[in-house]
C-alpha positions as CSV (number, residue, x, y, z in Angstrom):
1,M,10.2,9.7,12.7
2,L,11.1,12.6,10.4
3,L,12.1,10.2,7.7
4,V,8.7,8.5,7.9
5,L,6.9,11.8,7.7
6,V,8.9,13.0,4.7
7,F,8.1,9.8,2.9
8,H,4.4,9.5,3.7
9,F,3.7,13.2,3.0
10,D,6.0,13.2,-0.1
11,L,7.5,16.5,0.9
12,F,10.9,16.3,-0.8
13,G,12.4,14.3,-3.7
14,I,14.9,12.7,-1.3
15,G,12.2,11.3,0.9
16,K,11.3,8.3,-1.2
17,A,13.0,5.9,1.2
18,G,11.7,7.6,4.3
19,F,10.0,4.3,5.3
20,I,13.4,3.1,6.5
21,G,12.7,5.2,9.6
22,V,10.7,2.2,10.8
23,D,13.8,0.0,10.5
24,V,15.7,2.6,12.6
25,F,12.9,2.5,15.1
26,F,13.0,-1.3,15.4
27,V,16.8,-1.1,16.3
28,I,16.2,1.6,18.9
29,S,13.3,-0.2,20.4
30,G,15.3,-3.5,20.7
31,F,18.2,-1.6,22.3
32,L,16.1,0.3,24.9
33,I,13.8,-2.5,26.0
34,S,16.6,-5.0,26.2
35,S,18.7,-2.6,28.3
36,I,15.8,-2.2,30.7
37,I,14.9,-5.9,31.0
38,W,18.5,-7.0,31.5
39,K,19.2,-4.4,34.2
40,Q,16.1,-5.5,36.0
41,L,17.1,-9.1,35.7
42,E,20.5,-8.4,37.0
43,A,19.1,-6.5,39.9
44,G,16.7,-9.4,40.6
45,H,13.4,-7.5,40.3
46,F,12.2,-8.2,36.8
47,S,8.5,-9.0,36.6
48,L,6.6,-10.1,33.4
49,R,3.4,-8.7,34.9
50,S,5.0,-5.3,35.4
51,F,6.7,-5.4,32.0
52,Y,3.5,-6.1,30.1
53,L,1.6,-3.5,32.2
54,R,4.1,-0.8,31.3
55,R,3.9,-1.7,27.6
56,F,0.2,-1.4,27.6
57,R,0.3,1.8,29.7
58,R,2.8,3.2,27.2
59,L,1.0,2.2,24.0
60,A,-2.7,1.5,24.4
61,P,-4.3,4.7,25.7
62,A,-3.0,6.9,22.8
63,F,-3.9,4.2,20.3
64,I,-7.4,3.9,21.6
65,C,-7.9,7.6,21.4
66,V,-6.8,7.7,17.8
67,Q,-9.2,4.9,17.1
68,L,-12.0,6.8,18.7
69,L,-11.2,9.9,16.7
70,L,-11.1,7.8,13.5
71,W,-14.5,6.2,14.2
72,A,-16.0,9.7,14.9
73,F,-14.7,10.8,11.5
74,A,-16.0,7.6,9.9
75,Y,-19.5,8.3,11.2
76,A,-19.5,11.8,9.9
77,F,-17.8,11.3,6.5
78,M,-17.4,7.7,5.4
79,V,-19.7,5.7,3.2
80,P,-20.7,2.1,4.2
81,N,-18.1,0.4,2.1
82,E,-15.3,2.4,3.6
83,I,-16.6,1.6,7.0
84,A,-16.7,-2.1,6.2
85,D,-12.9,-1.9,5.4
86,L,-12.3,0.1,8.6
87,V,-14.1,-2.6,10.7
88,K,-11.6,-5.3,9.5
89,Q,-8.6,-2.9,10.1
90,T,-9.8,-2.0,13.6
91,V,-10.3,-5.6,14.8
92,F,-6.9,-6.7,13.5
93,A,-5.1,-3.5,14.7
94,Q,-6.6,-3.7,18.3
95,T,-5.4,-7.3,18.6
96,Y,-2.0,-6.4,17.1
97,L,-2.5,-8.8,14.2
98,I,-2.9,-6.2,11.4
99,N,0.4,-7.2,9.8
100,F,-1.2,-10.6,9.0
101,Y,-4.2,-8.9,7.4
102,L,-2.0,-6.5,5.3
103,W,0.3,-9.4,4.3
104,R,-2.7,-11.1,2.7
105,S,-4.2,-8.1,1.1
106,I,-2.1,-4.9,0.7
107,N,1.2,-4.1,-1.0
108,Y,2.7,-1.4,1.2
109,F,4.3,0.3,-1.9
110,G,1.2,-0.2,-4.1
111,L,-1.6,2.3,-4.9
112,Q,-4.1,0.5,-2.7
113,A,-2.1,1.3,0.4
114,D,-3.0,5.0,0.1
115,G,-6.5,4.4,1.3
116,I,-5.8,2.1,4.3
117,S,-6.2,4.3,7.4
118,L,-4.4,1.9,9.8
119,L,-1.7,0.7,7.3
120,H,1.0,2.1,9.6
121,C,0.0,-0.1,12.5
122,W,1.8,-3.1,10.9
123,S,5.0,-2.0,12.6
124,L,3.3,-1.8,16.0
125,A,2.0,-5.3,15.5
126,V,5.4,-6.6,14.7
127,E,6.9,-4.9,17.7
128,E,4.3,-6.2,20.1
129,Q,4.5,-9.8,18.7
130,F,8.2,-9.6,19.4
131,Y,7.8,-8.4,22.9
132,L,5.2,-11.1,23.6
133,T,7.9,-13.7,23.7
134,Y,11.2,-11.9,24.0
135,P,11.1,-11.2,27.8
136,L,10.5,-14.9,28.4
137,F,13.5,-15.6,26.1
138,L,15.7,-13.3,28.2
139,L,14.3,-14.6,31.5
140,L,15.2,-18.2,30.5
141,L,18.6,-17.1,29.3
142,H,19.4,-15.2,32.4
143,R,18.4,-18.2,34.6
144,Y,20.0,-21.0,32.6
145,G,22.5,-19.6,30.1
146,R,23.6,-16.1,31.1
147,R,27.0,-16.6,29.5
148,H,25.4,-17.3,26.1
149,L,23.2,-14.2,25.8
150,G,25.3,-12.7,23.0
151,K,25.4,-16.0,21.1
152,A,21.7,-16.5,21.4
153,L,20.8,-13.0,20.2
154,L,23.3,-13.4,17.3
155,A,21.7,-16.6,16.3
156,V,18.2,-15.0,16.3
157,T,19.6,-12.1,14.3
158,V,21.3,-14.2,11.7
159,A,18.4,-16.7,11.3
160,S,15.8,-13.9,10.9
161,F,18.0,-12.0,8.5
162,A,18.5,-15.1,6.4
163,L,14.7,-15.6,6.2
164,N,14.3,-12.0,5.2
165,V,16.8,-12.4,2.3
166,A,15.3,-15.8,1.3
167,F,11.8,-14.4,1.0
168,V,12.2,-10.9,-0.2
169,G,12.5,-11.8,-3.9
170,R,9.7,-14.2,-4.3
171,H,7.5,-13.3,-1.4
172,P,8.2,-9.6,-0.6
173,R,5.1,-9.1,1.5
174,V,6.2,-11.9,3.9
175,S,9.6,-10.2,4.3
176,F,8.0,-6.8,4.8
177,Y,5.2,-7.5,7.2
178,L,5.9,-10.6,9.3
179,L,7.9,-11.0,12.5
180,P,10.1,-13.9,11.5
181,T,11.7,-11.8,8.8
182,R,11.8,-8.6,10.8
183,A,12.9,-9.9,14.3
184,W,16.6,-9.5,13.3
185,E,16.2,-5.7,13.4
186,L,14.9,-5.7,17.0
187,A,17.5,-8.4,18.0
188,L,20.3,-6.3,16.5
189,G,19.3,-3.5,18.8
190,A,19.1,-6.0,21.7
191,M,22.8,-7.0,21.2
192,L,24.1,-3.4,21.5
193,P,24.2,-3.3,25.3
194,L,26.7,-6.1,25.1
195,I,29.0,-4.1,22.9
196,Q,28.6,-0.8,24.6
197,P,31.4,-1.1,27.2
198,W,34.0,-1.3,24.5
199,F,33.1,2.2,23.3
200,H,33.1,3.9,26.8
201,S,36.8,4.4,26.9
202,R,37.4,5.1,23.2
203,A,36.3,8.5,22.1
204,W,37.7,8.1,18.6
205,A,35.6,4.9,18.1
206,R,32.4,6.8,19.2
207,Q,33.1,9.7,16.8
208,L,33.8,7.2,13.9
209,A,30.7,5.2,14.7
210,S,28.7,8.4,14.8
211,L,29.8,9.6,11.4
212,A,29.5,6.1,9.9
213,G,25.9,5.8,11.3
214,L,24.8,9.1,9.9
215,A,26.4,8.2,6.6
216,A,24.7,4.8,6.4
217,I,21.3,6.2,7.1
218,A,21.8,9.0,4.6
219,A,23.0,6.5,2.0
220,G,19.8,4.4,2.6
221,V,17.7,7.5,1.8
222,L,19.7,8.6,-1.2
223,L,20.6,5.3,-2.8
224,Y,17.3,3.5,-2.5
225,S,15.6,2.7,-5.8
226,P,12.1,1.2,-6.2
227,V,13.7,-1.7,-8.0
228,I,15.5,-2.8,-4.8
229,P,13.7,-5.5,-2.9
230,F,13.0,-4.3,0.6
231,P,13.9,-5.1,3.4
232,G,16.4,-7.6,2.0
233,T,20.1,-6.8,2.3
234,F,19.4,-3.1,1.7
235,A,17.9,-2.8,5.2
236,L,21.4,-3.2,6.6
237,L,22.1,0.4,5.8
238,P,19.5,2.0,8.1
239,T,19.7,-0.7,10.8
240,L,23.5,-0.8,11.1
241,G,23.5,3.0,10.8
242,A,21.1,3.2,13.7
243,A,23.1,0.7,15.7
244,A,26.3,2.8,15.2
245,L,24.6,6.0,16.3
246,L,23.2,4.3,19.4
247,L,26.6,2.9,20.4
248,A,28.2,6.3,19.8
249,G,25.5,8.3,21.7
250,T,25.0,6.0,24.7
251,S,28.6,5.2,25.4
252,G,29.8,8.7,26.3
253,G,28.6,11.0,23.6
254,S,29.7,12.0,20.1
255,F,29.3,14.6,17.3
256,G,26.2,12.8,16.0
257,S,24.5,12.5,19.4
258,R,25.1,16.2,20.1
259,A,23.5,17.1,16.7
260,L,20.5,14.9,17.4
261,S,20.2,16.5,20.9
262,L,18.9,19.8,19.6
263,A,15.8,20.8,21.5
264,P,13.3,20.6,18.5
265,L,14.6,17.1,17.6
266,V,14.4,16.0,21.2
267,Y,10.8,17.2,21.4
268,I,9.9,15.4,18.2
269,G,11.4,12.3,19.7
270,R,9.3,12.7,22.8
271,I,6.0,12.9,20.9
272,S,7.2,10.5,18.2
273,Y,4.8,7.6,19.2
274,S,1.7,9.9,19.1
275,L,3.0,11.5,15.9
276,Y,3.4,8.1,14.3
277,L,-0.2,7.1,15.4
278,V,-1.9,10.2,14.0
279,H,0.0,11.1,10.9
280,W,-1.1,8.4,8.5
281,P,-4.8,8.6,9.3
282,V,-4.6,12.4,8.8
283,R,-2.9,11.8,5.4
284,V,-5.4,9.3,4.2
285,L,-8.5,11.1,5.4
286,I,-7.5,14.4,3.8
287,A,-6.0,12.9,0.6
288,E,-9.2,10.8,0.0
289,R,-11.5,13.8,0.2
290,I,-9.9,16.4,-2.0
291,P,-9.6,16.2,-5.8
292,E,-5.9,16.9,-5.8
293,Y,-3.5,16.2,-2.9
294,S,-1.1,19.1,-3.7
295,L,2.0,20.1,-1.9
296,G,0.1,22.7,0.1
297,Y,-2.3,20.1,1.4
298,R,0.6,17.8,2.3
299,W,2.2,20.5,4.4
300,L,-1.2,21.2,6.0
301,S,-1.5,17.5,6.8
302,L,1.9,17.6,8.5
303,G,0.9,20.6,10.6
304,I,-2.3,19.0,11.7
305,S,-0.4,15.8,12.5
306,F,2.0,17.7,14.8
307,A,-0.8,19.6,16.5
308,L,-2.8,16.4,17.2
309,A,0.3,14.5,18.3
310,A,1.2,17.3,20.8
311,L,-2.3,17.3,22.2
312,L,-2.4,13.5,22.4
313,F,1.0,13.3,24.1
314,H,0.4,15.9,26.7
315,C,-3.2,15.0,27.5
316,V,-3.1,11.2,27.2
317,E,0.2,9.4,26.5
318,D,2.4,11.2,29.0
319,P,-0.1,11.5,31.9
320,V,-1.1,7.8,31.7
321,R,2.5,6.7,31.4
322,R,3.5,8.7,34.5
323,Q,0.4,7.5,36.3
324,R,-1.1,11.0,36.7
325,L,-4.1,9.5,34.9
326,F,-5.4,6.1,36.0
327,P,-2.8,5.5,38.8
328,G,-2.3,1.9,39.9
329,A,-2.6,-1.3,38.0
330,K,-6.3,-2.0,38.7
331,R,-7.5,1.5,37.6
332,F,-5.5,1.3,34.4
333,V,-6.7,-2.2,33.5
334,V,-10.3,-1.2,34.0
335,A,-9.7,2.0,31.9
336,Y,-7.9,0.0,29.1
337,A,-10.6,-2.7,29.0
338,S,-13.3,-0.1,28.8
339,G,-11.6,1.8,26.0
340,F,-10.9,-1.5,24.1
341,A,-14.6,-2.5,24.6
342,V,-15.8,0.8,23.2
343,V,-13.7,0.6,20.1
344,M,-14.7,-3.0,19.4
345,S,-18.3,-2.1,20.1
346,L,-18.2,0.6,17.5
347,A,-16.7,-1.8,15.0
348,F,-19.3,-4.4,15.8
349,S,-22.1,-1.8,15.5
350,A,-20.8,-0.7,12.1
351,H,-20.6,-4.3,10.9
352,A,-24.1,-5.2,12.2
353,S,-25.6,-2.1,10.6
354,A,-23.9,-2.5,7.2
355,G,-21.6,0.5,7.8
356,W,-24.2,2.6,9.6
357,S,-26.2,2.7,6.4
358,F,-29.1,4.3,8.3
359,R,-27.3,7.6,7.9
360,F,-28.3,7.7,4.2
361,D,-31.7,7.9,2.5
362,P,-32.5,5.0,0.1
363,A,-31.4,7.0,-3.0
364,A,-28.1,8.0,-1.5
365,L,-27.5,4.6,-0.1
366,R,-28.1,3.0,-3.5
367,I,-25.4,5.3,-4.9
368,A,-23.0,4.6,-2.1
369,N,-23.4,0.9,-2.5
370,V,-22.2,1.1,-6.1
371,E,-18.7,0.7,-4.5
372,N,-19.7,-3.0,-4.1
373,D,-20.9,-3.3,-7.7
374,R,-17.9,-5.4,-8.7
375,D,-17.5,-8.6,-10.8
376,A,-16.4,-10.9,-8.0
377,A,-16.8,-14.0,-10.3
378,A,-14.3,-12.5,-12.8
379,R,-11.5,-12.6,-10.2
380,K,-10.9,-16.2,-11.2
381,R,-9.6,-14.8,-14.4
382,E,-6.5,-13.3,-12.7
383,Y,-3.1,-14.7,-13.9
384,D,-1.4,-16.9,-11.3
385,G,1.7,-18.0,-13.1
386,S,2.0,-20.9,-15.6
387,G,-0.8,-22.8,-13.9
388,W,-3.4,-20.7,-15.6
389,R,-3.1,-22.8,-18.8
390,A,-4.3,-25.9,-16.9
391,R,-7.7,-24.2,-16.3
392,L,-8.4,-22.4,-19.5
393,D,-12.1,-22.8,-19.2
394,D,-12.0,-20.4,-16.2
395,F,-10.9,-17.7,-18.6
396,R,-13.5,-18.1,-21.4
397,V,-15.7,-15.2,-22.3
398,G,-18.5,-15.0,-25.0
399,A,-20.7,-17.7,-26.5
400,L,-20.5,-20.9,-24.6
401,H,-19.9,-23.4,-27.5
402,A,-18.1,-21.1,-29.9
403,K,-14.4,-21.7,-30.8
404,P,-12.2,-19.1,-28.9
405,E,-10.9,-16.7,-31.5
406,W,-10.3,-13.7,-29.2
407,F,-7.8,-13.0,-26.5
408,V,-8.3,-10.1,-24.1
409,F,-5.6,-9.3,-21.6
410,G,-4.4,-6.4,-19.4
411,D,-4.6,-4.9,-15.9
412,S,-7.6,-4.6,-13.5
413,H,-9.5,-2.8,-16.2
414,A,-9.6,-6.0,-18.2
415,W,-11.1,-7.7,-15.1
416,A,-13.7,-4.9,-14.6
417,L,-14.7,-5.1,-18.3
418,A,-14.9,-8.9,-18.4
419,S,-18.7,-9.0,-18.4
420,A,-18.9,-6.3,-21.1
421,F,-16.5,-8.1,-23.4
422,S,-18.4,-11.4,-22.8
423,R,-21.7,-9.8,-23.7
424,F,-20.2,-8.2,-26.8
425,L,-18.8,-11.6,-28.0
426,E,-22.1,-13.4,-27.1
427,G,-23.9,-11.0,-29.3
428,R,-21.6,-11.9,-32.2
429,G,-21.8,-15.6,-31.5
430,Q,-18.1,-15.6,-30.8
431,A,-15.8,-16.5,-27.9
432,G,-12.4,-15.9,-26.5
433,Y,-10.2,-15.8,-23.3
434,L,-9.8,-13.0,-20.9
435,V,-6.8,-12.9,-18.5
436,F,-5.7,-10.0,-16.2
437,H,-3.1,-9.1,-13.7
438,H,-3.6,-6.2,-11.3
439,G,-1.4,-3.2,-12.2
440,C,0.2,-4.8,-15.3
441,M,-0.1,-3.1,-18.7
442,P,-0.3,-5.6,-21.6
443,V,3.1,-4.4,-22.8
444,L,6.2,-6.6,-22.9
445,G,9.1,-5.8,-20.6
446,L,7.3,-3.1,-18.5
447,G,6.2,-3.1,-14.9
448,G,8.5,-5.2,-12.8
449,D,9.2,-9.0,-12.5
450,E,5.6,-10.1,-12.1
451,C,4.3,-8.0,-14.9
452,T,7.1,-9.0,-17.2
453,R,6.4,-12.7,-16.6
454,F,2.7,-12.1,-17.1
455,T,3.0,-10.3,-20.5
456,E,5.7,-12.6,-21.9
457,D,3.7,-15.7,-20.9
458,I,0.5,-14.4,-22.4
459,V,2.1,-13.3,-25.7
460,R,3.9,-16.6,-26.1
461,F,0.6,-18.5,-25.5
462,V,-1.2,-16.3,-28.1
463,E,1.6,-16.7,-30.6
464,A,1.3,-20.5,-30.3
465,Q,-2.5,-20.6,-30.8
466,P,-3.4,-20.3,-34.5
467,E,-7.2,-20.2,-33.7
468,V,-6.7,-17.0,-31.8
469,R,-7.1,-14.3,-34.4
470,I,-7.9,-11.1,-32.5
471,V,-6.0,-9.8,-29.4
472,V,-7.3,-6.9,-27.3
473,L,-4.9,-4.9,-25.1
474,V,-6.8,-3.4,-22.1
475,S,-5.4,-1.0,-19.5
476,I,-5.9,2.2,-17.6
477,W,-2.5,3.1,-19.1
478,R,-1.7,5.5,-16.2
479,Q,1.2,3.3,-15.0
480,V,3.4,5.1,-17.5
481,F,3.2,8.5,-15.7
482,E,2.0,7.7,-12.2
483,G,4.5,7.2,-9.5
484,E,8.2,8.1,-9.4
485,Y,9.4,5.8,-12.1
486,L,8.4,3.2,-14.8
487,L,10.2,-0.2,-14.6
488,G,11.4,-1.3,-18.0
489,P,13.5,-4.1,-19.5
490,N,16.1,-5.6,-17.1
491,Q,14.3,-3.8,-14.2
492,A,15.7,-0.4,-15.3
493,A,13.8,2.5,-13.7
494,F,12.8,5.2,-16.2
495,R,12.0,8.7,-15.0
496,G,10.7,11.9,-16.7
497,A,10.6,11.8,-20.5
498,E,12.5,8.5,-20.5
499,R,9.5,6.6,-19.3
500,F,7.5,7.7,-22.4
501,A,10.3,6.6,-24.7
502,A,10.5,3.3,-23.0
503,F,6.8,2.8,-23.3
504,R,6.8,3.7,-27.0
505,S,9.6,1.2,-27.7
506,Q,8.0,-1.7,-25.7
507,Y,4.5,-1.0,-27.0
508,A,5.8,-1.2,-30.6
509,E,7.6,-4.5,-29.8
510,T,4.4,-6.0,-28.3
511,I,2.3,-5.1,-31.3
512,G,5.0,-6.1,-33.7
513,R,5.3,-9.6,-32.2
514,L,1.6,-10.2,-32.3
515,H,1.3,-8.8,-35.8
516,A,4.1,-11.0,-37.0
517,K,2.1,-14.0,-36.1
518,G,-0.9,-12.8,-38.0
519,K,-2.9,-11.5,-35.0
520,K,-5.3,-8.6,-35.4
521,V,-4.5,-6.2,-32.6
522,I,-7.2,-3.9,-31.0
523,V,-6.2,-1.4,-28.3
524,W,-8.7,-0.3,-25.5
525,E,-8.0,3.3,-24.9
526,P,-8.0,4.7,-21.3
527,L,-11.3,5.5,-19.5
528,P,-11.5,9.1,-18.4
529,A,-10.8,8.9,-14.6
530,A,-12.7,11.0,-12.1
531,K,-10.7,13.1,-9.6
532,M,-12.3,11.2,-6.6
533,S,-14.4,8.2,-6.0
534,V,-17.7,8.8,-7.9
535,P,-20.0,6.8,-5.6
536,R,-18.7,8.6,-2.5
537,V,-19.0,12.1,-3.9
538,L,-22.4,11.6,-5.4
539,A,-23.8,9.7,-2.3
540,W,-22.7,12.5,0.1
541,A,-24.1,15.2,-2.3
542,R,-27.4,13.3,-2.5
543,S,-27.5,12.9,1.3
544,S,-26.7,16.5,2.0
545,G,-28.9,18.0,-0.7
546,K,-25.9,20.0,-2.0
547,P,-24.6,19.9,-5.6
548,P,-21.9,17.3,-6.1
549,E,-18.3,18.5,-6.4
550,D,-17.1,18.7,-10.0
551,I,-14.8,15.7,-10.3
552,A,-15.2,14.9,-14.0
553,P,-12.3,15.6,-16.4
554,T,-12.8,17.4,-19.6
555,R,-12.0,15.7,-22.9
556,D,-9.1,18.1,-23.5
557,E,-7.6,17.2,-20.1
558,H,-8.0,13.5,-20.8
559,E,-6.5,13.7,-24.3
560,R,-3.5,15.8,-23.1
561,L,-2.9,13.2,-20.3
562,F,-2.8,10.3,-22.8
563,K,-1.2,11.9,-25.8
564,F,1.8,9.6,-25.3
565,L,-0.5,6.6,-26.0
566,T,-2.2,8.3,-29.0
567,D,1.2,9.0,-30.5
568,A,2.5,5.4,-29.9
569,T,-0.7,4.0,-31.4
570,N,-0.4,6.3,-34.5
571,D,3.2,5.1,-34.9
572,N,1.8,1.5,-35.2
573,R,-1.4,2.2,-37.0
574,A,-0.5,-0.1,-39.9
575,R,-0.2,-3.1,-37.5
576,I,-3.3,-2.3,-35.5
577,L,-6.8,-3.3,-36.6
578,G,-8.3,-0.5,-34.5
579,T,-9.0,1.1,-31.1
580,I,-11.9,1.3,-28.7
581,S,-12.2,4.9,-27.4
582,P,-14.5,5.2,-24.4
583,A,-13.7,8.9,-24.3
584,A,-15.3,9.3,-27.7
585,T,-18.6,8.3,-26.2
586,L,-18.3,9.5,-22.6
587,C,-16.7,12.9,-23.4
588,A,-18.7,13.7,-26.6
589,T,-19.9,17.0,-25.1
590,G,-16.5,18.1,-24.0
591,R,-17.0,17.1,-20.3
592,C,-16.7,13.4,-19.5
593,E,-19.8,11.6,-18.1
594,L,-19.5,9.6,-15.0
595,V,-23.1,8.5,-14.6
596,E,-25.6,6.4,-16.6
597,D,-29.3,6.2,-15.7
598,G,-28.7,8.0,-12.4
599,L,-25.9,5.6,-11.1
600,P,-22.1,5.9,-11.3
601,L,-20.4,4.1,-14.1
602,Y,-17.4,3.5,-11.8
603,F,-17.2,1.7,-8.5
604,D,-14.3,4.0,-7.6
605,N,-12.8,6.7,-9.7
606,N,-12.0,4.7,-12.8
607,H,-13.1,1.0,-12.8
608,P,-16.4,0.2,-14.5
609,T,-19.1,-1.4,-12.4
610,L,-20.6,-4.8,-13.1
611,S,-24.0,-3.2,-13.7
612,S,-22.5,-1.0,-16.4
613,A,-21.5,-4.1,-18.5
614,P,-24.5,-3.6,-21.0
615,F,-23.5,0.0,-21.5
616,F,-19.9,-0.8,-22.2
617,A,-20.8,-3.8,-24.3
618,G,-22.8,-1.5,-26.5
619,L,-19.9,1.0,-26.7
620,I,-17.5,-1.8,-27.7
621,G,-20.0,-3.1,-30.3
622,A,-20.7,0.4,-31.8
623,Q,-17.0,1.0,-32.4
624,L,-15.8,-2.4,-33.3
625,T,-18.6,-3.8,-35.5
626,P,-17.9,-1.5,-38.5
627,L,-14.2,-2.5,-38.3
628,L,-14.8,-6.2,-38.0
629,D,-17.6,-6.3,-40.7
630,A,-15.4,-4.4,-43.1
631,R,-12.6,-7.0,-43.1
């Protein structure tokens, strides 16, 4: 649990692989539950009804309480669009299917994940899906093939691990979120009781396993690099490490088990489920509502998480599990059904009332709803591999019957500005193509496998099209300095000053290749990003009657942040037709504007709204027209 906390709250530099704590937990869970079931089967009093009742008694009450607290917070502090997302998360989480929802929509290691309040529930869903069928599997084995228990569990482990390795490269979300590629970790733990007897009489083996287990988990934390596909084969380090520690500690004791038996660690272990439930919502709800989630706030979040977890454990989880609260099956089922119904009713009420929009006056609601002011139609312009060439008409922008002479490509900012570029080109009677890929800068060799394929494919296409004369590179450009590293050529991870040198080199290569083919290159400079979501801050300020929090950057702050891009552009000035600087317009007074005609220009903290397309089309025209007409 501590590994997960260090990772999620980003407390130390060595915690970047703290998510492997979930893999450790899967092994422990498989070991404990299998031991209990098999002993009951051997004693002849195993009951599926009792098993499932204990599982729900152990998990559901604390989870429902966290959900109720989250919905209370939502009513007090969330805008309608946030609540619409929470509705979907709640329905999938309460039915233990949220891993399927996240598989289709969220990269666990991506920036989007930071705002998903129930992201951590994916592991609970995987575990419960496993235990939905696993007891039946053991029951059948005990009855018809008791001698083959080890072989059957080994077969499950090997098959699931093979699926994990097969999918982790091309479909990483499948490997990360879904049960078929995660079951091997639980099944590995389930095999341990069969091996335990061998360690009982061998103290030296227990000590060796203990040291090896601690070393393997430590190696997993220290050796992990973001370029390593996960889980994949790398997950063997934490899982085998956890297995070794369990064998050493439950077969007679060892150095490692004694170290992990210190009172503070034992207490954290006792409250670990409640702590896991509360820590991520606490992290999200605090981080989303302050301009800078500094180290002090991260430690504060950790302290709040421990306090809430202790309260939840002692007042709900433990009393219900020990049947001091809701004793007897009937009382518990009624209580659980009531809690489930209340949570789902809240979600339904929020959905039916458009995120409880009645909390806002019309003016505040209009501002809040700017979060939905996105160009949904332009999503068809996202790069999907080589197949995009077969549907070129989907990527056209500008005048309907004009010959495509322009090519605009980049990350999600290219998507958000698609309508603005289309309006600008229509005004000139010109046309072009616009293609984007979320998170991918329009720079060769940077950003991981998907981004590398995207930029190389686009540049090759543009090089082969003589009618395309002008290429516009569009990005937020923050990928260079945000996060722990920048992925470069051959998947090298650049950190610190190295990332800026890598960007400078690859940026020059990209512009050089396009220039060598006679293309006129234009660079869209970064938009000044607000410190928080603009619609949310302004809507709550309008609703409360208080002045909005100052979330706008100054021009000096913006220019310092992107000096690396300015320097790289100046180095290549002779091969660039020009740049478009939104900051020159938005930050003309020294402080950057975030509003136009009373409404936010961004639907979050940096992406232009669809309604702002005329404004940005005018900005593009004002800066490019003199350059284009002078040629």
